Z-matrix of the N, CA and C atoms (Angstrom, degrees):
N
C 1 1.481
C 2 1.522 1 107.33
N 3 1.296 2 118.82 1 133.11
C 4 1.508 3 121.25 2 177.52
C 5 1.508 4 109.13 3 -73.59
N 6 1.326 5 115.74 4 157.15
C 7 1.433 6 120.34 5 176.67
C 8 1.526 7 116.35 6 -59.18
N 9 1.310 8 113.32 7 -33.71
C 10 1.457 9 117.69 8 179.44
C 11 1.581 10 108.09 9 -71.76
N 12 1.319 11 117.72 10 -37.95
C 13 1.441 12 116.74 11 175.55
C 14 1.559 13 113.53 12 -62.03
N 15 1.279 14 112.83 13 -38.51
C 16 1.524 15 118.15 14 179.65
C 17 1.534 16 108.22 15 -63.02
N 18 1.289 17 116.66 16 -44.87
C 19 1.399 18 119.52 17 177.98
C 20 1.490 19 115.05 18 -62.71
N 21 1.348 20 116.18 19 -39.74
C 22 1.461 21 119.82 20 177.64
C 23 1.596 22 110.62 21 -69.27
N 24 1.270 23 114.33 22 -36.14
C 25 1.517 24 118.53 23 174.42
C 26 1.500 25 112.76 24 -62.53
N 27 1.370 26 114.47 25 -42.02
C 28 1.471 27 122.64 26 178.25
C 29 1.581 28 108.02 27 -59.69
N 30 1.287 29 112.68 28 -47.76
C 31 1.475 30 117.64 29 -176.27
C 32 1.539 31 108.27 30 -65.68
N 33 1.318 32 117.30 31 -38.96
C 34 1.482 33 117.26 32 -176.17
C 35 1.551 34 110.87 33 -70.95
N 36 1.272 35 118.17 34 -22.80
C 37 1.485 36 120.48 35 -177.55
C 38 1.549 37 112.65 36 -99.85
N 39 1.304 38 117.59 37 6.07
C 40 1.462 39 120.03 38 -175.41
C 41 1.563 40 106.67 39 -68.27
N 42 1.350 41 115.15 40 116.32
C 43 1.443 42 120.85 41 -174.53
C 44 1.540 43 113.65 42 -61.76
N 45 1.283 44 114.04 43 -32.77
C 46 1.518 45 118.20 44 -178.50
C 47 1.581 46 109.19 45 -69.99
N 48 1.328 47 114.74 46 -43.98
C 49 1.448 48 120.48 47 177.71
C 50 1.540 49 109.34 48 -64.75
N 51 1.289 50 116.08 49 -35.22
C 52 1.465 51 122.42 50 -176.13
C 53 1.484 52 114.74 51 -64.78
N 54 1.461 53 115.85 52 -16.75
C 55 1.488 54 117.79 53 174.70
C 56 1.431 55 112.09 54 -58.90
N 57 1.320 56 119.97 55 -31.96
C 58 1.446 57 124.02 56 -177.50
C 59 1.456 58 114.97 57 -54.66
N 60 1.411 59 116.17 58 -30.29
C 61 1.479 60 122.49 59 176.72
C 62 1.514 61 113.16 60 -60.47
N 63 1.341 62 116.56 61 -24.14
C 64 1.454 63 124.48 62 -171.97
C 65 1.494 64 106.51 63 -108.47
N 66 1.290 65 118.87 64 13.70
C 67 1.516 66 119.05 65 177.74
C 68 1.601 67 112.55 66 74.14
N 69 1.226 68 117.30 67 15.05
C 70 1.411 69 121.41 68 179.30
C 71 1.514 70 111.14 69 -102.58
N 72 1.326 71 119.20 70 156.37
C 73 1.478 72 122.64 71 174.38
C 74 1.470 73 111.60 72 -131.38
N 75 1.275 74 115.36 73 146.18
C 76 1.465 75 120.34 74 178.11
C 77 1.537 76 110.93 75 -88.92
N 78 1.257 77 120.43 76 134.63
C 79 1.454 78 126.94 77 176.64
C 80 1.541 79 109.85 78 -119.54
N 81 1.254 80 116.23 79 147.60
C 82 1.469 81 116.99 80 175.40
C 83 1.498 82 108.70 81 -109.80
N 84 1.336 83 112.25 82 125.55
C 85 1.473 84 118.81 83 -176.34
C 86 1.573 85 108.66 84 -97.58
N 87 1.316 86 117.89 85 54.32
C 88 1.452 87 123.14 86 -174.96
C 89 1.499 88 105.53 87 -163.22
N 90 1.335 89 120.35 88 137.60
C 91 1.357 90 123.38 89 175.50
C 92 1.540 91 111.24 90 -144.89
N 93 1.317 92 117.04 91 144.11
C 94 1.425 93 122.88 92 176.40
C 95 1.555 94 105.70 93 -156.97
N 96 1.328 95 114.96 94 148.63
C 97 1.454 96 117.40 95 -175.48
C 98 1.548 97 112.89 96 -56.89
N 99 1.293 98 119.47 97 -43.38
C 100 1.540 99 116.56 98 -177.60
C 101 1.446 100 111.88 99 -72.62
N 102 1.236 101 125.25 100 -9.88
C 103 1.416 102 127.62 101 168.29
C 104 1.505 103 107.42 102 -63.18
N 105 1.332 104 114.60 103 -40.22
C 106 1.565 105 115.23 104 178.36
C 107 1.463 106 110.79 105 -86.06
N 108 1.279 107 120.16 106 -47.34
C 109 1.435 108 121.70 107 -174.61
C 110 1.536 109 114.69 108 -67.98
N 111 1.336 110 113.69 109 -29.88
C 112 1.427 111 118.44 110 -177.91
C 113 1.611 112 113.94 111 -86.81
N 114 1.276 113 117.72 112 -3.04
C 115 1.448 114 122.03 113 177.19
C 116 1.492 115 116.30 114 88.46
N 117 1.337 116 117.81 115 -0.69
C 118 1.506 117 118.98 116 -178.84
C 119 1.466 118 109.06 117 -68.60
N 120 1.316 119 119.60 118 -37.26
C 121 1.495 120 118.92 119 178.29
C 122 1.531 121 113.14 120 -61.25
N 123 1.301 122 113.71 121 -40.95
C 124 1.503 123 114.89 122 -179.68
C 125 1.532 124 110.83 123 -69.70
N 126 1.362 125 117.69 124 -31.32
C 127 1.422 126 122.44 125 175.77
C 128 1.552 127 111.01 126 -64.50
N 129 1.304 128 116.39 127 -42.54
C 130 1.404 129 122.27 128 177.53
C 131 1.489 130 113.28 129 -59.45
N 132 1.339 131 112.03 130 -42.72
C 133 1.532 132 119.24 131 179.39
C 134 1.524 133 108.96 132 -68.63
N 135 1.307 134 122.19 133 -49.03
C 136 1.425 135 128.87 134 -176.81
C 137 1.538 136 114.93 135 -64.06
N 138 1.376 137 112.29 136 -50.19
C 139 1.454 138 120.55 137 -170.25
C 140 1.547 139 113.73 138 -97.07
N 141 1.341 140 117.59 139 -31.36
C 142 1.460 141 121.30 140 -177.17
C 143 1.526 142 111.69 141 -106.35
N 144 1.318 143 117.96 142 -5.46
C 145 1.414 144 117.83 143 179.72
C 146 1.546 145 116.09 144 74.31
N 147 1.286 146 116.30 145 21.31
C 148 1.543 147 120.09 146 178.70
C 149 1.454 148 108.12 147 -54.74
N 150 1.303 149 117.63 148 136.82
C 151 1.427 150 124.19 149 -178.41
C 152 1.497 151 114.21 150 -115.70
N 153 1.262 152 119.50 151 -15.08
C 154 1.489 153 120.02 152 178.24
C 155 1.540 154 110.96 153 -164.16
N 156 1.331 155 111.05 154 167.14
C 157 1.466 156 120.79 155 -177.93
C 158 1.453 157 108.80 156 -141.33
N 159 1.283 158 119.76 157 137.27
C 160 1.446 159 120.30 158 -178.22
C 161 1.574 160 105.45 159 -148.80
N 162 1.300 161 115.31 160 165.99
C 163 1.459 162 120.52 161 172.52
C 164 1.510 163 111.01 162 -157.32
N 165 1.293 164 118.29 163 137.36
C 166 1.499 165 116.72 164 176.01
C 167 1.514 166 107.12 165 -78.45
N 168 1.298 167 116.95 166 163.87
C 169 1.435 168 120.29 167 -175.65
C 170 1.488 169 116.91 168 -55.91
N 171 1.401 170 114.24 169 -39.78
C 172 1.486 171 118.99 170 -178.13
C 173 1.538 172 111.51 171 -65.65
N 174 1.349 173 116.31 172 -37.70
C 175 1.444 174 120.63 173 -177.53
C 176 1.541 175 106.16 174 -77.21
N 177 1.342 176 120.77 175 -36.50
C 178 1.379 177 120.98 176 179.75
C 179 1.505 178 112.59 177 -62.05
N 180 1.432 179 112.75 178 -45.28
C 181 1.459 180 122.56 179 -178.47
C 182 1.549 181 108.57 180 -63.23
N 183 1.265 182 119.66 181 -38.30
C 184 1.499 183 122.81 182 175.50
C 185 1.457 184 113.69 183 -62.88
N 186 1.430 185 115.18 184 -39.27
C 187 1.417 186 119.91 185 -175.13
C 188 1.612 187 107.00 186 -72.16
N 189 1.306 188 115.44 187 -35.02
C 190 1.481 189 115.44 188 179.04
C 191 1.509 190 110.82 189 -73.99
N 192 1.321 191 118.84 190 -42.01
C 193 1.438 192 119.28 191 -173.36
C 194 1.494 193 111.36 192 -83.07
N 195 1.349 194 120.77 193 -16.71
C 196 1.415 195 121.61 194 179.13
C 197 1.470 196 113.82 195 -96.83
N 198 1.362 197 121.33 196 15.92
C 199 1.461 198 124.56 197 -178.14
C 200 1.463 199 112.50 198 -144.15
N 201 1.323 200 116.69 199 144.47
C 202 1.502 201 117.83 200 173.60
C 203 1.517 202 112.22 201 -84.26
N 204 1.339 203 118.17 202 -6.08
C 205 1.490 204 119.11 203 176.82
C 206 1.450 205 111.59 204 -59.96
N 207 1.336 206 121.57 205 -44.13
C 208 1.423 207 121.67 206 176.99
C 209 1.470 208 118.14 207 -62.11
N 210 1.428 209 113.69 208 -32.64
C 211 1.397 210 120.74 209 -179.13
C 212 1.606 211 109.36 210 -65.66
N 213 1.354 212 115.94 211 -41.41
C 214 1.388 213 116.88 212 177.11
C 215 1.536 214 116.24 213 -66.48
N 216 1.306 215 114.64 214 -36.60
C 217 1.496 216 121.82 215 174.30
C 218 1.569 217 108.90 216 -64.20
N 219 1.283 218 117.78 217 -43.35
C 220 1.486 219 120.37 218 -179.84
C 221 1.422 220 112.62 219 -66.64
N 222 1.306 221 120.72 220 -36.60
C 223 1.491 222 123.61 221 173.71
C 224 1.434 223 115.79 222 -62.17
N 225 1.369 224 117.95 223 -31.50
C 226 1.461 225 119.43 224 177.76
C 227 1.502 226 108.11 225 -76.70
N 228 1.235 227 122.70 226 -21.82
C 229 1.485 228 123.56 227 179.75
C 230 1.568 229 110.19 228 -82.23
N 231 1.293 230 119.94 229 -26.34
C 232 1.413 231 123.95 230 -176.29
C 233 1.526 232 112.88 231 -81.32
């Protein structure tokens, strides 16, 4: 089996992406800046079929206060 065939087979059997067949969509209840800037969010969308992202205020506050990523972003805005 060629490596591209293996990759296509793996994509075809991704259980998260398979939810779409049943009219369901996967959402991520977690957000942090480097998820976006590092390309992981795009990978989750492309490869896993992620359809949405959300965060409750307590989790969002923890992500901001627990990381220097947001500090760098805030400094660019100031």
